[in-house]
C-alpha positions in Angstrom: 167.5 118.0 76.6 166.3 117.9 73.1 164.6 114.8 73.8 162.4 116.3 76.3 161.6 119.1 73.9 160.5 116.6 71.3 158.2 114.8 73.8 156.5 118.3 74.7 156.0 119.2 70.8 152.7 118.1 69.8 152.3 116.5 66.4 149.9 118.1 63.8 147.5 115.4 64.4 147.1 116.7 68.1 147.3 120.4 67.0 144.4 119.8 64.6 142.4 118.0 67.3 143.0 120.8 69.6 141.7 123.2 66.8 138.7 121.2 66.5 137.8 121.3 70.1 138.4 125.1 70.1 135.8 125.3 67.4 133.4 123.1 69.1 133.6 125.6 72.2 133.3 128.7 69.9 130.1 127.3 68.5 129.0 126.0 72.1 129.6 129.8 73.2 127.5 131.0 70.3 124.7 128.8 71.3 124.9 129.7 74.7 124.5 133.3 73.9 121.4 132.7 71.5 119.6 130.1 73.6 120.5 131.1 77.2 121.2 134.9 77.3 118.7 135.3 74.4 121.0 137.2 72.1 119.7 136.6 68.3 122.5 136.2 66.0 122.5 138.6 63.0 123.4 137.2 59.4 126.8 138.0 59.7 126.9 136.3 63.3 125.5 133.2 61.4 128.2 133.7 58.6 130.8 133.5 60.9 129.5 130.6 62.8 129.3 128.7 59.5 133.0 129.7 59.0 134.0 128.4 62.8 131.9 125.1 61.7 134.0 124.6 58.3 137.3 125.3 59.9 136.4 122.8 62.8 135.3 120.4 60.2 138.7 120.8 58.3 140.6 120.4 61.4 138.7 117.2 62.4 139.2 115.7 58.9 143.1 116.6 59.1 143.2 114.9 62.5 141.5 111.7 61.9 143.0 111.5 58.4 146.4 112.1 60.1 148.1 112.3 56.4 151.7 112.4 55.4 153.6 115.5 54.9 152.1 116.5 51.8 148.6 116.0 53.0 149.2 117.7 56.2 150.4 120.9 54.5 147.2 120.9 52.5 145.1 120.7 55.4 147.0 123.4 56.9 146.6 125.9 54.2 143.0 124.8 53.7 142.2 125.2 57.1 144.1 128.8 57.5 142.2 129.8 54.3 138.8 129.0 55.8 139.8 130.5 59.1 140.8 133.9 57.4 137.8 134.1 55.2 135.7 133.9 58.5 138.2 136.6 59.8 137.2 138.7 56.7 133.6 138.4 57.7 134.3 139.4 61.4 136.2 142.4 60.0 133.1 143.4 57.9 130.9 142.8 61.1 133.2 145.2 63.1 133.3 147.7 60.3 129.5 147.9 60.2 129.4 148.1 64.0 131.7 151.2 63.7 129.7 153.3 61.0 128.0 156.3 61.9 124.1 155.7 62.7 123.3 157.5 59.5 125.2 155.2 57.2 124.2 151.9 58.8 122.4 149.6 56.3 118.5 149.3 56.8 117.5 146.3 58.7 116.2 143.6 56.5 113.5 140.7 57.0 114.3 137.9 59.3 116.8 135.2 57.8 114.4 132.6 58.1 112.1 134.7 56.1 114.6 135.4 53.6 115.7 131.5 53.3 112.0 130.6 52.5 111.0 133.3 50.0 114.2 134.3 48.3 116.7 132.5 46.0 119.9 131.1 47.7 122.0 133.7 45.9 120.3 136.7 47.6 120.3 134.8 50.8 124.0 134.3 50.8 124.4 138.2 49.7 122.5 139.2 52.7 124.3 136.7 55.0 127.7 138.1 53.8 126.8 141.9 53.5 125.2 142.2 56.7 122.0 144.6 57.8 121.3 147.2 60.4 120.9 144.4 62.8 124.4 143.7 62.5 125.5 147.2 63.7 123.9 146.5 67.2 126.6 145.7 70.1 124.8 143.6 72.3 127.6 142.2 74.3 131.3 143.3 75.1 134.3 142.0 77.2 137.1 144.2 78.0 135.7 146.7 75.5 135.7 144.4 72.4 132.4 143.3 70.9 131.6 139.7 69.9 132.7 139.9 66.3 136.1 141.4 67.6 136.7 138.2 69.8 135.5 136.2 67.0 138.2 138.0 64.6 140.8 137.2 67.4 139.7 133.2 67.5 139.9 133.2 63.6 143.4 134.6 63.4 144.4 132.2 66.3 143.0 129.1 64.2 144.7 130.1 61.4 147.7 130.6 63.0 147.5 127.3 64.5 146.6 125.6 60.9 149.4 127.4 59.0 152.1 126.5 61.6 151.2 122.8 61.1 152.7 123.2 57.5 156.3 123.1 59.3 155.3 121.1 62.3 155.0 117.5 60.6 157.0 114.9 62.1 157.5 111.5 60.5 156.3 108.5 62.6 158.7 106.6 64.3 
């Protein structure tokens, strides 16, 4: 029976590939909502997409590299940290969505305008702090907004990543 359990247990390389494909799916869903459903992403949505991309990139590097124990643990921690940073952005987004209308930040200029006419530091600050556009809830599923689902995804990705810290098996 233990041999059967070992066959069913994926190695860390497989888990990192699965995490990468989950990130690809999340990015594809974001682009679907943007280009098919015509929901324009706010600055915090774009920041969350960047965090998903970076998490997926970390997972892909870990899967392709397939390092030894020490390297796997480094990738696991790094992937979890990136995912948790994305989760923090999601929490900020959810917080802005739940502010009373009189406390919502003012809507700012479009992100492409800011990127053309303002320094990078100001653009990054806008992307991480959010604007009034971020307070609008344009889509829900089971009563949860898109940033809430993104937070769940980030926490799941962080969990998958950090579990690889203990999931390393020496090649046979």
